[in-house]
C-alpha positions as CSV (number, residue, x, y, z in Angstrom):
1,M,0.0,0.0,0.0
2,S,1.3,3.3,-1.0
3,Q,2.0,5.9,1.7
4,G,1.1,9.7,1.4
5,L,-0.2,11.5,-1.3
6,N,0.9,11.0,-5.0
7,Y,1.8,14.6,-5.7
8,K,2.6,14.2,-9.4
9,F,-1.0,12.8,-9.7
10,L,-2.4,15.7,-7.8
11,I,-0.9,18.1,-10.2
12,D,-1.4,16.1,-13.5
13,T,-5.1,15.5,-12.5
14,F,-5.8,19.0,-11.3
15,F,-5.3,20.1,-14.9
16,V,-7.6,16.9,-16.2
17,A,-10.3,18.1,-14.0
18,L,-9.9,21.7,-14.8
19,S,-10.4,20.6,-18.6
20,G,-14.2,20.1,-17.3
21,I,-14.7,23.4,-16.0
22,S,-16.1,24.7,-19.6
23,I,-18.6,22.3,-19.2
24,T,-19.7,23.3,-15.5
25,L,-19.6,26.9,-16.5
26,L,-21.8,26.4,-19.3
27,V,-24.4,24.3,-17.4
28,T,-24.4,27.1,-15.0
29,I,-24.8,30.0,-17.6
30,V,-27.3,28.2,-19.5
31,S,-29.4,27.1,-16.3
32,L,-29.5,30.6,-15.0
33,I,-30.4,32.2,-18.4
34,I,-33.4,29.9,-18.4
35,A,-34.1,30.1,-14.6
36,L,-33.9,33.9,-14.2
37,P,-36.8,35.0,-16.3
38,L,-38.9,32.0,-15.4
39,G,-38.4,32.3,-11.8
40,F,-39.2,36.1,-11.7
41,L,-42.4,35.3,-13.8
42,L,-43.7,32.7,-11.4
43,A,-42.7,34.9,-8.6
44,M,-45.0,37.4,-9.8
45,T,-47.9,34.9,-10.0
46,R,-47.5,34.4,-6.5
47,I,-47.2,37.9,-5.5
48,N,-50.4,38.9,-7.6
49,R,-52.2,35.7,-6.4
50,I,-53.1,34.1,-9.7
51,L,-54.8,31.1,-8.2
52,V,-54.1,28.1,-10.3
53,I,-50.6,29.2,-11.3
54,Q,-49.9,30.2,-7.7
55,R,-50.9,26.8,-6.5
56,I,-48.8,25.1,-9.1
57,A,-45.8,27.1,-8.3
58,Q,-46.1,26.3,-4.5
59,I,-46.2,22.6,-5.3
60,Y,-43.2,23.0,-7.6
61,V,-41.2,24.8,-5.1
62,S,-42.1,22.4,-2.5
63,F,-41.1,19.3,-4.6
64,V,-37.6,20.8,-5.4
65,R,-36.9,22.2,-1.7
66,G,-38.1,18.9,-0.5
67,T,-36.0,16.5,-2.4
68,P,-32.3,15.9,-2.9
69,I,-31.1,17.0,-6.3
70,I,-29.5,13.7,-6.8
71,I,-32.9,12.2,-7.0
72,Q,-34.2,14.9,-9.3
73,I,-31.4,14.1,-11.6
74,F,-32.4,10.4,-11.6
75,I,-36.1,11.1,-11.8
76,I,-35.6,13.4,-14.8
77,Y,-32.8,11.8,-16.6
78,S,-34.7,8.2,-16.6
79,S,-38.2,10.1,-17.3
80,I,-37.1,12.3,-20.3
81,P,-35.9,9.5,-22.6
82,L,-38.9,7.5,-22.0
83,I,-41.3,10.2,-22.8
84,L,-39.3,11.4,-25.9
85,K,-39.3,7.5,-27.1
86,A,-43.1,7.4,-26.9
87,F,-43.5,10.9,-28.6
88,F,-41.1,9.9,-31.3
89,D,-42.6,6.5,-32.0
90,K,-46.1,8.0,-32.1
91,Y,-45.0,10.4,-34.8
92,N,-42.5,8.2,-36.6
93,I,-39.4,10.6,-35.8
94,Q,-36.2,8.8,-36.5
95,I,-34.2,10.0,-33.7
96,D,-32.0,7.8,-31.5
97,I,-32.7,9.2,-27.9
98,Y,-30.0,7.4,-26.3
99,K,-27.7,9.2,-28.4
100,I,-28.6,12.8,-27.4
101,N,-25.8,14.4,-25.8
102,P,-26.3,14.4,-21.8
103,I,-25.6,18.2,-21.6
104,W,-29.1,18.9,-22.9
105,Y,-30.5,16.7,-20.0
106,A,-28.3,18.9,-17.7
107,F,-29.7,22.1,-19.2
108,I,-33.1,20.8,-18.3
109,I,-32.4,19.6,-14.6
110,F,-30.5,22.2,-13.5
111,S,-32.6,25.0,-14.8
112,F,-35.8,23.0,-13.2
113,S,-34.0,23.1,-10.0
114,T,-32.7,26.5,-10.1
115,T,-36.1,28.0,-11.3
116,A,-37.9,26.9,-8.1
117,L,-35.2,28.4,-5.9
118,L,-35.1,31.5,-7.7
119,I,-39.0,31.7,-7.4
120,E,-38.7,32.3,-3.8
121,V,-35.6,34.6,-4.1
122,F,-37.6,37.0,-6.3
123,R,-41.1,36.6,-4.4
124,S,-39.1,37.7,-1.2
125,A,-37.4,40.8,-3.2
126,L,-40.6,41.6,-4.7
127,G,-42.3,41.9,-1.3
128,T,-39.9,44.6,-0.2
129,V,-41.1,46.9,-3.1
130,K,-44.0,49.1,-2.2
131,K,-47.0,49.2,-4.2
132,E,-46.9,53.0,-4.5
133,Q,-43.9,52.7,-6.8
134,L,-45.9,51.1,-9.4
135,E,-48.8,53.5,-8.8
136,A,-46.4,56.5,-9.2
137,A,-45.0,54.7,-12.5
138,Y,-48.6,54.7,-13.8
139,S,-49.4,58.2,-12.8
140,V,-46.4,59.6,-15.1
141,G,-47.6,57.4,-18.0
142,L,-45.4,54.3,-17.8
143,T,-46.8,50.9,-18.9
144,T,-46.5,47.9,-16.6
145,F,-43.6,46.6,-18.5
146,Q,-41.9,50.1,-18.6
147,A,-42.5,50.4,-14.7
148,Y,-40.8,46.9,-14.0
149,R,-38.1,47.6,-16.4
150,R,-37.0,51.2,-15.4
151,I,-38.1,50.9,-11.5
152,I,-39.3,47.8,-10.0
153,I,-36.5,45.2,-11.3
154,Q,-33.6,47.5,-10.3
155,Q,-34.8,47.5,-6.8
156,V,-35.6,43.8,-6.8
157,L,-32.1,43.0,-8.0
158,V,-30.5,45.3,-5.2
159,V,-32.6,43.1,-2.5
160,A,-32.2,39.8,-4.1
161,L,-28.4,40.1,-5.2
162,P,-27.1,38.3,-2.0
163,N,-29.4,35.3,-2.7
164,L,-28.8,35.3,-6.1
165,C,-25.2,34.7,-5.4
166,T,-26.0,31.8,-2.8
167,T,-28.1,30.3,-5.5
168,T,-25.5,30.4,-8.4
169,V,-22.9,29.1,-6.3
170,N,-24.9,26.4,-5.0
171,L,-25.9,25.6,-8.8
172,I,-22.2,25.5,-9.5
173,K,-21.7,23.1,-6.8
174,A,-24.5,20.9,-7.8
175,T,-23.0,20.6,-11.4
176,S,-20.7,18.3,-9.7
177,L,-23.5,15.6,-9.7
178,G,-23.3,15.8,-13.5
179,Y,-21.2,12.7,-13.5
180,A,-24.5,10.7,-12.7
181,M,-25.4,11.5,-16.2
182,S,-21.9,10.8,-17.7
183,L,-21.2,14.8,-18.2
184,P,-17.5,15.3,-18.7
185,E,-17.5,18.0,-16.1
186,I,-14.9,18.6,-13.4
187,T,-15.8,15.9,-10.9
188,L,-16.2,13.1,-13.6
189,N,-13.0,13.8,-15.4
190,A,-10.9,13.5,-12.1
191,K,-12.7,10.5,-10.9
192,V,-12.0,8.7,-14.4
193,A,-8.2,9.8,-14.0
194,A,-8.3,8.3,-10.5
195,N,-9.6,4.9,-11.6
196,M,-6.5,3.8,-13.1
197,G,-4.3,3.8,-9.8
198,Y,-7.2,4.2,-7.2
199,N,-5.9,7.7,-6.3
200,Y,-9.3,9.0,-5.1
201,V,-8.2,11.2,-2.4
202,E,-5.8,13.3,-4.8
203,A,-8.8,13.3,-7.2
204,Y,-11.1,14.8,-4.7
205,L,-8.5,17.3,-3.4
206,D,-8.4,18.6,-6.9
207,I,-12.0,18.6,-7.0
208,F,-12.3,20.5,-3.9
209,I,-9.5,23.2,-5.0
210,I,-11.2,23.8,-8.3
211,Y,-14.7,24.2,-6.8
212,L,-13.5,26.5,-4.0
213,I,-11.5,28.9,-6.3
214,L,-14.4,28.8,-8.9
215,C,-17.0,29.7,-6.0
216,M,-14.5,32.4,-4.5
217,I,-14.4,34.1,-8.0
218,V,-18.2,33.9,-8.4
219,E,-18.8,35.3,-4.8
220,Y,-16.3,38.1,-5.7
221,I,-18.1,39.1,-8.9
222,F,-21.3,39.3,-7.3
223,K,-19.6,41.5,-4.3
224,V,-18.5,43.9,-7.1
225,L,-21.9,43.8,-8.6
226,E,-23.4,44.4,-5.0
227,K,-21.3,47.5,-4.6
228,R,-22.4,49.1,-7.9
229,L,-26.1,48.3,-7.2
230,S,-25.8,49.7,-3.7
231,K,-24.7,53.2,-5.2
232,Y,-28.2,52.9,-7.0
233,K,-29.9,52.2,-3.9
234,M,-28.2,55.1,-2.2
235,A,-29.2,57.5,-5.0
236,N,-32.8,56.5,-5.0
237,A,-33.2,56.5,-1.4
């Protein structure tokens, strides 16, 4: 049995794992692009008490918050091919669903999970904006869309930014479970490299270091954004 860490493997595998960062970032960015508008719109339905959609959104949020994301991955990753196969067979579409790149499943799964979390983030932030703000916007001739774009959304972002940062960091960490879908991200690349010599401790250290650095960078970016938006908040106080 070998003693101590294999430092050569540790260094070599660091760069192997690092090669998966593009997939990790792509899944994170695409998931956020999908989840941000959906989360905001569904939060609006809860604030405005649109009964049917509000109830569906509540059940959806409860499901996501009450179940581990790895279970969501297994359920959705197993269900989508069956649904697609039934659909393709019905309409005689000649597509092999088992050759679909797993990154498309990752986009769906992580968008699904992140949207639910953002509903609560935006619902909480929207609750801090006084109704008088919207009424004042109408009084000067702004439409609802213009009022939200010019006034409401900017205030919501100031309040929501810390929670948006937390959600983004959690999303980045959650993408490490992409290995369950054979997604060649940071974790899978490191684990595959470790299989040959059973150097799992070194591989997990590499994963730990990469995610730590990545999350620290994201937190720094959000801190800069928060400072800039706080100037807007002070100017409008």
